[in-house]
N, C-alpha and C positions, 0 to 999 in steps of 0.2 A: 844299402847293400854294397859290399865291396866288389869292385870290378878290377879284373886283371887284364891289362893290354896284351894282345898277342903280337909278338915281334916276328914277322915273316916277310920275305922279299916281295911276295905277291900283294902285300897290304901295306904299302908305304904311304899312300895318299888317303886310304880309307882307314877308319878306326874300327878294328876288329878286337873284341874283348870277350871275356867270359865273366859272367856275374856269378858270384858265389851263391851256393844253395842257401835257401832260407829254411826255417823250421818246417814249413809245409810245402815247400817247392824245391825242385831240383835245380841244378846249374842251368844257366841260360847263356846262349851265344848271342852277342849283341854286335850289330854292324851299324856304325854311325848313329848310335843311340837307339836303334830299333831292334827289338827282340826278334830273333829269327825262329821260325817254327821248326821243330824237329819232326822228321818223318822217317820212320823205321830206323831210328838211332843215328840219323845223319842230318846235319844242318847244311843246307845248300846256300852259299853266299856268293856274291859277285866280287871278283878281285879288281885291281886297278885297271886292267885291260877290258873289263866287262865280261870276262869268262866266268861261267859257273864253276864253283869250287866246292867239292864235298868236304865238310869239316866234321870230325868226330871228337868226342870227349873220351879220354881214356883214364879211367879211375886208377889211382895209385894205392898201393898197399897201405891201409890205415892212414890215409891222408885225405882231408876234406877238399883239397884243391887238385883237380884233375890235370893231366897233360892234354895237349891238343894234337890231333893227328890231321895234318894237311899234306896231301900228295904223298902219303905213306911216310912222311917225315914227322917225327915226334918233336913238338915244341913245348918246352917247359915254361910254365907261367911263373913258377917260383922254384927256388932251390929245394931239394928234398929236405925233410926234417933231419936234424942231426941225430946220430945214434943215441945220445943222452936224452934227447927229447922223446924219441920212441920209447926208450926204456922207462923213463920217468912218467911219461904220459899214459902209457899202457900198463903200468904196474897194477892198477885195479883189476885187470883181467885175472890176476892171481886168485881173486875171490872164487873163480870157477873151480879151482882145485879144492878150496875149502867148502864151497857151498853149492857145487853142482850147477844145476840150471838157474836157480835163483841168483847165486853168486855170479855166474857167468853173464846173465842178463844185466845185472847191476854193474858189474865190472866192465863189460863191453860198452854199455851206454856211457858210463863216465869216461872210459878210455877215449871214445869218439869225441866227447865234449872237451876233454883235455887236448886232443889234437886240434880242435877248433881254436882253443885258447892259444896254443902255440902258433897258430896262423893269424892271430889278431895283431893289432898295432901296439899292444902294451909293451912296456920295457921288459927286458930279459928277467930281471929279478921279480917283477910283478907276475910274469907268466909262471915261473916256478912256484911262487907263493900261492897263486890262485889254483894251480893244478894240485898242489899238495893239499890245500883245503878241500878241494873237490874229491880227492882220493880218500881223505879222512871221512868225508861225508858219505862216500860209498860204503865204507866199512860200517859206519853207524846205521845206514839204511839197510844194509845186509843183516846186521844183528837184529834190528827191529822186525824185518820181514821173517827171519828165521824164528824168532821168539813167537811172533804172531802165528806162524805156520804150526809150530809145536803146540801152541795153545788150542788151535783148531782141531788138531789130531786127538787131543786129550778129551774133547767133548763128545 
């Protein structure tokens, strides 16, 4: 799992990080290698002075890596995706226009996977190639689903 260190003045000696969400689990806040339990949407961690600090994760629009909220201050773990990455990565959502709910579900799912690819450690050219292939796969998957749905309706 990828971990993103949190750079904040209250955590100079301690290692505060956010672990990227997995397929079946959400993001985790980690302090000095230990996963912190979330209670009512808040992770309570101890800063360098020993004081309890509430930490929240703030989701970003169509980005799998959240921002961190410490003392009402937003801490970015990574730079926002570039506009071209948003447009390129979320192009499959156009299937919603063509295919309604089925197209939207497939396009949205592939759009999220594309956003995860853009957050990976691959090279830039590889990211664009992989997301292009995934987007093409989304179109094929939509066509297969649409044909199967039409065949079910005819029976």
